[in-house]
N, CA, C and O of each residue as an XYZ file, in Angstrom:
508
protein
N     -36.015    -36.518     33.767
C     -35.415    -37.799     33.984
C     -36.106    -38.810     33.078
O     -37.310    -38.722     32.836
N     -35.350    -39.750     32.590
C     -35.959    -40.810     31.799
C     -35.290    -42.124     32.176
O     -34.217    -42.149     32.778
N     -35.952    -43.212     31.805
C     -35.383    -44.531     32.052
C     -34.406    -44.883     30.946
O     -34.490    -44.351     29.839
N     -33.482    -45.776     31.248
C     -32.569    -46.244     30.215
C     -33.396    -46.872     29.093
O     -34.466    -47.429     29.335
N     -32.897    -46.778     27.888
C     -33.662    -47.204     26.713
C     -34.029    -48.683     26.737
O     -35.122    -49.056     26.313
N     -33.135    -49.519     27.224
C     -33.377    -50.961     27.181
C     -33.885    -51.503     28.522
O     -33.613    -52.651     28.872
N     -34.614    -50.684     29.262
C     -35.110    -51.076     30.585
C     -35.945    -52.360     30.508
O     -35.722    -53.288     31.285
N     -36.886    -52.415     29.596
C     -37.786    -53.580     29.497
C     -37.005    -54.824     29.066
O     -37.215    -55.906     29.613
N     -36.119    -54.678     28.104
C     -35.310    -55.814     27.663
C     -34.468    -56.349     28.806
O     -34.391    -57.558     29.023
N     -33.838    -55.441     29.534
C     -32.984    -55.857     30.650
C     -33.808    -56.474     31.777
O     -33.337    -57.368     32.480
N     -35.035    -55.995     31.946
C     -35.913    -56.591     32.946
C     -36.181    -58.053     32.595
O     -36.111    -58.925     33.461
N     -36.481    -58.315     31.346
C     -36.779    -59.681     30.917
C     -35.544    -60.583     30.913
O     -35.666    -61.803     31.023
N     -34.366    -59.990     30.786
C     -33.121    -60.766     30.802
C     -32.520    -60.881     32.200
O     -31.452    -61.470     32.370
N     -33.196    -60.325     33.197
C     -32.696    -60.300     34.588
C     -31.344    -59.597     34.680
O     -30.457    -60.053     35.401
N     -31.184    -58.494     33.956
C     -29.914    -57.769     33.977
C     -30.082    -56.293     34.327
O     -29.246    -55.470     33.955
N     -31.157    -55.951     35.040
C     -31.338    -54.543     35.415
C     -30.215    -54.105     36.346
O     -29.852    -54.840     37.265
N     -29.666    -52.926     36.121
C     -28.659    -52.402     37.041
C     -29.346    -51.822     38.282
O     -30.563    -51.929     38.430
N     -28.576    -51.222     39.151
C     -29.163    -50.576     40.323
C     -30.101    -49.467     39.855
O     -29.973    -48.964     38.739
N     -31.028    -49.098     40.702
C     -32.032    -48.090     40.333
C     -31.374    -46.780     39.909
O     -31.844    -46.123     38.980
N     -30.308    -46.402     40.572
C     -29.630    -45.147     40.246
C     -29.109    -45.146     38.813
O     -29.057    -44.097     38.171
N     -28.725    -46.313     38.311
C     -28.206    -46.420     36.951
C     -29.312    -46.579     35.916
O     -29.049    -46.483     34.717
N     -30.540    -46.819     36.355
C     -31.669    -46.956     35.432
C     -32.236    -45.603     35.016
O     -32.930    -45.507     34.004
N     -31.947    -44.564     35.784
C     -32.469    -43.227     35.480
C     -31.391    -42.373     34.829
O     -30.242    -42.354     35.271
N     -31.776    -41.674     33.782
C     -30.870    -40.768     33.076
C     -31.371    -39.352     33.306
O     -32.546    -39.056     33.089
N     -30.478    -38.488     33.742
C     -30.813    -37.093     33.997
C     -30.965    -36.371     32.665
O     -30.115    -36.489     31.783
N     -32.050    -35.627     32.529
C     -32.306    -34.859     31.315
C     -32.067    -33.372     31.589
O     -31.985    -32.937     32.738
N     -31.962    -32.627     30.528
C     -31.803    -31.186     30.642
C     -33.037    -30.600     31.331
O     -34.168    -30.903     30.949
N     -32.824    -29.781     32.321
C     -33.912    -29.168     33.078
C     -34.152    -29.825     34.428
O     -34.761    -29.225     35.313
N     -33.678    -31.050     34.590
C     -33.847    -31.743     35.872
C     -33.055    -31.062     36.985
O     -33.463    -31.065     38.147
N     -31.926    -30.483     36.613
C     -31.055    -29.872     37.628
C     -31.726    -28.713     38.355
O     -31.320    -28.368     39.465
N     -32.736    -28.111     37.755
C     -33.472    -27.025     38.415
C     -34.087    -27.527     39.713
O     -34.138    -26.802     40.706
N     -34.551    -28.766     39.700
C     -35.253    -29.317     40.849
C     -34.355    -30.141     41.773
O     -34.579    -30.186     42.983
N     -33.344    -30.787     41.204
C     -32.552    -31.726     42.008
C     -31.043    -31.474     41.890
O     -30.266    -32.429     41.894
N     -30.622    -30.242     41.787
C     -29.202    -29.957     41.543
C     -28.289    -30.528     42.623
O     -27.156    -30.903     42.321
N     -28.747    -30.606     43.871
C     -27.912    -31.150     44.939
C     -27.772    -32.667     44.863
O     -26.932    -33.248     45.549
N     -28.580    -33.302     44.043
C     -28.568    -34.754     43.915
C     -27.838    -35.229     42.658
O     -27.801    -36.428     42.381
N     -27.262    -34.304     41.903
C     -26.596    -34.654     40.649
C     -25.095    -34.441     40.781
O     -24.638    -33.397     41.246
N     -24.342    -35.443     40.366
C     -22.893    -35.340     40.324
C     -22.424    -35.977     39.015
O     -22.684    -37.154     38.764
N     -21.739    -35.203     38.192
C     -21.256    -35.669     36.888
C     -22.382    -36.228     36.010
O     -22.188    -37.209     35.291
N     -23.545    -35.603     36.073
C     -24.666    -35.994     35.231
C     -25.412    -37.237     35.679
O     -26.255    -37.755     34.946
N     -25.106    -37.721     36.879
C     -25.770    -38.920     37.394
C     -26.283    -38.654     38.799
O     -25.882    -37.694     39.457
N     -27.183    -39.530     39.244
C     -27.746    -39.405     40.589
C     -26.654    -39.676     41.613
O     -25.964    -40.694     41.547
N     -26.506    -38.764     42.551
C     -25.529    -38.890     43.619
C     -26.285    -39.306     44.883
O     -26.903    -38.471     45.543
N     -26.236    -40.572     45.211
C     -26.967    -41.080     46.363
C     -27.936    -42.161     45.926
O     -27.940    -42.576     44.767
N     -28.746    -42.608     46.850
C     -29.736    -43.645     46.564
C     -30.947    -43.028     45.868
O     -31.396    -41.943     46.238
N     -31.466    -43.716     44.871
C     -32.630    -43.233     44.128
C     -33.834    -43.092     45.055
O     -34.595    -42.130     44.950
N     -34.004    -44.048     45.957
C     -35.137    -43.986     46.880
C     -35.080    -42.721     47.735
O     -36.105    -42.072     47.948
N     -33.908    -42.370     48.219
C     -33.753    -41.146     49.015
C     -34.079    -39.908     48.196
O     -34.704    -38.973     48.695
N     -33.654    -39.904     46.933
C     -33.944    -38.783     46.040
C     -35.447    -38.597     45.871
O     -35.957    -37.487     46.021
N     -36.154    -39.673     45.561
C     -37.588    -39.561     45.308
C     -38.367    -39.200     46.578
O     -39.353    -38.465     46.514
N     -37.935    -39.704     47.705
C     -38.590    -39.323     48.956
C     -38.348    -37.840     49.246
O     -39.237    -37.154     49.751
N     -37.174    -37.354     48.936
C     -36.858    -35.942     49.123
C     -37.726    -35.075     48.210
O     -38.238    -34.042     48.640
N     -37.893    -35.492     46.949
C     -38.750    -34.755     46.006
C     -40.176    -34.689     46.544
O     -40.807    -33.633     46.512
N     -40.675    -35.803     47.031
C     -42.038    -35.823     47.577
C     -42.179    -34.860     48.745
O     -43.154    -34.112     48.820
N     -41.218    -34.872     49.649
C     -41.290    -33.988     50.818
C     -41.163    -32.520     50.422
O     -41.910    -31.668     50.905
N     -40.226    -32.243     49.553
C     -39.949    -30.845     49.199
C     -41.027    -30.228     48.316
O     -41.434    -29.088     48.538
N     -41.486    -30.970     47.323
C     -42.362    -30.370     46.323
C     -43.830    -30.810     46.396
O     -44.718    -30.028     46.055
N     -44.095    -32.029     46.828
C     -45.450    -32.557     46.702
C     -46.254    -32.550     47.998
O     -47.478    -32.675     47.953
N     -45.611    -32.408     49.134
C     -46.329    -32.449     50.409
C     -46.605    -31.061     50.986
O     -46.849    -30.921     52.184
N     -46.568    -30.065     50.156
C     -46.814    -28.701     50.609
C     -48.316    -28.488     50.795
O     -49.085    -28.624     49.843
N     -48.729    -28.157     51.999
C     -50.152    -27.968     52.296
C     -50.708    -26.673     51.712
O     -51.892    -26.594     51.385
N     -49.868    -25.675     51.584
C     -50.319    -24.353     51.147
C     -49.802    -24.080     49.738
O     -48.805    -23.382     49.552
N     -50.498    -24.641     48.747
C     -50.070    -24.519     47.355
C     -50.787    -23.362     46.669
O     -51.944    -23.065     46.968
N     -50.100    -22.730     45.767
C     -50.709    -21.699     44.928
C     -50.878    -22.276     43.520
O     -50.420    -23.386     43.246
N     -51.528    -21.533     42.635
C     -51.731    -22.008     41.263
C     -50.388    -22.182     40.547
O     -50.212    -23.095     39.741
N     -49.457    -21.296     40.856
C     -48.129    -21.393     40.257
C     -47.461    -22.710     40.677
O     -46.801    -23.361     39.868
N     -47.634    -23.086     41.918
C     -47.049    -24.328     42.403
C     -47.750    -25.550     41.824
O     -47.126    -26.601     41.679
N     -49.035    -25.435     41.489
C     -49.743    -26.547     40.852
C     -49.092    -26.899     39.518
O     -48.955    -28.077     39.186
N     -48.690    -25.882     38.750
C     -47.992    -26.120     37.495
C     -46.652    -26.811     37.768
O     -46.268    -27.738     37.056
N     -45.961    -26.359     38.783
C     -44.674    -26.928     39.167
C     -44.846    -28.396     39.581
O     -44.021    -29.237     39.224
N     -45.891    -28.701     40.319
C     -46.157    -30.070     40.766
C     -46.427    -30.972     39.564
O     -45.925    -32.095     39.507
N     -47.214    -30.490     38.606
C     -47.482    -31.273     37.389
C     -46.188    -31.551     36.634
O     -45.970    -32.659     36.144
N     -45.338    -30.542     36.546
C     -44.049    -30.681     35.871
C     -43.184    -31.715     36.588
O     -42.563    -32.552     35.932
N     -43.132    -31.676     37.885
C     -42.322    -32.614     38.674
C     -42.851    -34.038     38.521
O     -42.069    -34.972     38.338
N     -44.163    -34.210     38.596
C     -44.734    -35.549     38.446
C     -44.469    -36.121     37.063
O     -44.204    -37.316     36.927
N     -44.536    -35.304     36.063
C     -44.281    -35.757     34.704
C     -42.791    -36.063     34.499
O     -42.434    -37.061     33.873
N     -41.954    -35.216     35.019
C     -40.518    -35.290     34.790
C     -39.835    -36.424     35.550
O     -38.880    -37.012     35.044
N     -40.309    -36.740     36.754
C     -39.562    -37.632     37.643
C     -40.231    -38.968     37.953
O     -39.866    -39.592     38.950
N     -41.173    -39.435     37.170
C     -41.806    -40.751     37.384
C     -42.372    -40.881     38.795
O     -42.230    -41.932     39.420
N     -43.002    -39.842     39.300
C     -43.458    -39.847     40.682
C     -44.541    -40.897     40.951
O     -44.714    -41.315     42.095
N     -45.258    -41.321     39.935
C     -46.286    -42.352     40.140
C     -45.703    -43.757     40.092
O     -46.337    -44.699     40.567
N     -44.509    -43.918     39.529
C     -43.973    -45.260     39.288
C     -42.599    -45.514     39.892
O     -42.061    -46.609     39.729
N     -42.015    -44.543     40.581
C     -40.642    -44.723     41.031
C     -40.494    -45.899     41.994
O     -39.469    -46.580     41.975
N     -41.486    -46.145     42.824
C     -41.384    -47.256     43.785
C     -41.325    -48.611     43.061
O     -40.571    -49.499     43.459
N     -42.110    -48.761     42.016
C     -42.116    -50.013     41.245
C     -40.777    -50.205     40.543
O     -40.234    -51.310     40.532
N     -40.250    -49.157     39.967
C     -38.968    -49.236     39.266
C     -37.872    -49.664     40.230
O     -37.076    -50.549     39.913
N     -37.826    -49.042     41.405
C     -36.811    -49.385     42.395
C     -37.005    -50.812     42.897
O     -36.033    -51.544     43.082
N     -38.246    -51.207     43.115
C     -38.533    -52.570     43.558
C     -38.031    -53.598     42.549
O     -37.408    -54.588     42.932
N     -38.295    -53.371     41.272
C     -37.851    -54.306     40.240
C     -36.326    -54.393     40.186
O     -35.771    -55.484     40.051
N     -35.652    -53.255     40.291
C     -34.187    -53.240     40.262
C     -33.614    -53.983     41.462
O     -32.703    -54.798     41.313
N     -34.136    -53.710     42.636
C     -33.652    -54.366     43.849
C     -33.917    -55.864     43.815
O     -33.060    -56.661     44.197
N     -35.100    -56.243     43.358
C     -35.442    -57.661     43.268
C     -34.460    -58.394     42.357
O     -33.968    -59.468     42.702
N     -34.181    -57.815     41.206
C     -33.283    -58.489     40.272
C     -31.866    -58.570     40.806
O     -31.175    -59.564     40.583
N     -31.428    -57.543     41.506
C     -30.089    -57.569     42.093
C     -29.989    -58.721     43.100
O     -29.014    -59.473     43.095
N     -30.995    -58.851     43.955
C     -31.007    -59.930     44.944
C     -31.173    -61.282     44.260
O     -30.536    -62.258     44.659
N     -32.011    -61.352     43.247
C     -32.234    -62.595     42.514
C     -30.921    -63.100     41.919
O     -30.596    -64.281     42.040
N     -30.171    -62.208     41.279
C     -28.896    -62.618     40.671
C     -27.935    -63.145     41.734
O     -27.223    -64.123     41.503
N     -27.916    -62.498     42.898
C     -27.029    -62.929     43.983
C     -27.421    -64.328     44.459
O     -26.562    -65.199     44.592
N     -28.704    -64.547     44.714
C     -29.151    -65.831     45.241
C     -29.035    -66.950     44.207
O     -28.764    -68.095     44.568
N     -29.236    -66.636     42.932
C     -29.054    -67.641     41.891
C     -27.608    -68.112     41.882
O     -27.344    -69.307     41.749
N     -26.669    -67.179     42.022
C     -25.248    -67.557     42.064
C     -24.965    -68.436     43.271
O     -24.239    -69.425     43.166
N     -25.535    -68.080     44.418
C     -25.326    -68.874     45.635
C     -25.909    -70.272     45.478
O     -25.268    -71.259     45.840
N     -27.106    -70.357     44.947
C     -27.766    -71.656     44.766
C     -26.991    -72.507     43.761
O     -26.783    -73.699     43.988
N     -26.571    -71.912     42.670
C     -25.810    -72.665     41.668
C     -24.480    -73.149     42.234
O     -24.028    -74.247     41.907
N     -23.861    -72.346     43.068
C     -22.614    -72.745     43.714
C     -22.829    -73.966     44.604
O     -22.009    -74.884     44.615
N     -23.924    -73.973     45.342
C     -24.236    -75.114     46.205
C     -24.555    -76.341     45.360
O     -24.150    -77.454     45.697
N     -25.277    -76.140     44.266
C     -25.599    -77.270     43.388
C     -24.328    -77.905     42.822
O     -24.261    -79.125     42.669
N     -23.329    -77.092     42.514
C     -22.075    -77.608     41.973
C     -21.333    -78.460     42.991
O     -20.599    -79.375     42.617
N     -21.518    -78.166     44.278
C     -20.824    -78.892     45.336
C     -21.601    -80.114     45.814
O     -21.074    -80.918     46.584
N     -22.828    -80.260     45.375
C     -23.646    -81.383     45.830
C     -23.964    -82.302     44.661
O     -23.696    -81.984     43.502
N     -24.540    -83.441     44.994
C     -25.003    -84.342     43.942
C     -26.381    -84.862     44.322
O     -26.776    -84.808     45.486
N     -27.090    -85.354     43.358
C     -28.503    -85.682     43.485
C     -28.818    -86.682     44.588
O     -29.834    -86.541     45.268
N     -27.977    -87.682     44.779
C     -28.291    -88.756     45.723
C     -27.585    -88.596     47.065
O     -27.377    -89.578     47.778
N     -27.223    -87.392     47.405
C     -26.611    -87.137     48.717
C     -27.628    -87.387     49.808
O     -28.829    -87.203     49.609
N     -27.142    -87.805     50.958
C     -28.011    -87.903     52.126
C     -28.161    -86.506     52.702
O     -27.319    -85.638     52.469
N     -29.226    -86.289     53.448
C     -29.510    -84.969     54.014
C     -28.345    -84.453     54.856
O     -27.956    -83.291     54.739
N     -27.797    -85.309     55.695
C     -26.688    -84.878     56.559
C     -25.479    -84.457     55.741
O     -24.817    -83.473     56.072
N     -25.188    -85.186     54.687
C     -24.068    -84.829     53.817
C     -24.309    -83.474     53.152
O     -23.405    -82.646     53.040
N     -25.540    -83.274     52.719
C     -25.890    -82.006     52.074
C     -25.743    -80.841     53.052
O     -25.170    -79.808     52.703
N     -26.249    -80.997     54.254
C     -26.201    -79.919     55.241
C     -24.775    -79.616     55.697
O     -24.491    -78.507     56.149
N     -23.883    -80.591     55.581
C     -22.482    -80.356     55.929
C     -21.824    -79.343     54.997
O     -20.811    -78.741     55.351
N     -22.392    -79.153     53.815
C     -21.855    -78.152     52.894
C     -21.911    -76.746     53.487
O     -21.128    -75.877     53.107
N     -22.842    -76.525     54.423
C     -23.045    -75.203     54.992
C     -22.241    -74.972     56.268
O     -22.200    -73.854     56.782
N     -21.615    -76.003     56.772
C     -20.827    -75.857     57.991
C     -19.478    -75.244     57.663
O     -18.962    -75.383     56.554
N     -18.925    -74.565     58.649
C     -17.607    -73.957     58.461
C     -16.552    -75.038     58.397
O     -16.604    -76.023     59.134
N     -15.623    -74.849     57.533
C     -14.474    -75.772     57.461
C     -13.458    -75.326     58.485
O     -12.950    -74.206     58.428
N     -13.165    -76.205     59.419
C     -12.219    -75.832     60.477
C     -10.898    -76.504     60.299
O      -9.989    -76.300     61.102
């Protein structure tokens, strides 16, 4: 798995897509996550996928040397040290864009010298 090429640029422009769209499936990933791939993309929430990988592959108490190699491969392949940060950044930006639109919409309906009561009436239901 790899991140989209313009991840950092999109982060700085506040245009990150959902976490599922930030990860690109690479050849060989299907060996480990074939049930999570549909049409070459993650099928489901990225957070659920990474938690499943941790439970299935990394939380095994009885590991052999062969599995140690497999664990190293999984950690390298799937951003296991950084997936939480990546998802957090994507979710934050998604919410940020939503709230910026809401705030700008309210600003368009108000004016600088409104009284508090007039301003708060913007939030009341129109009956």
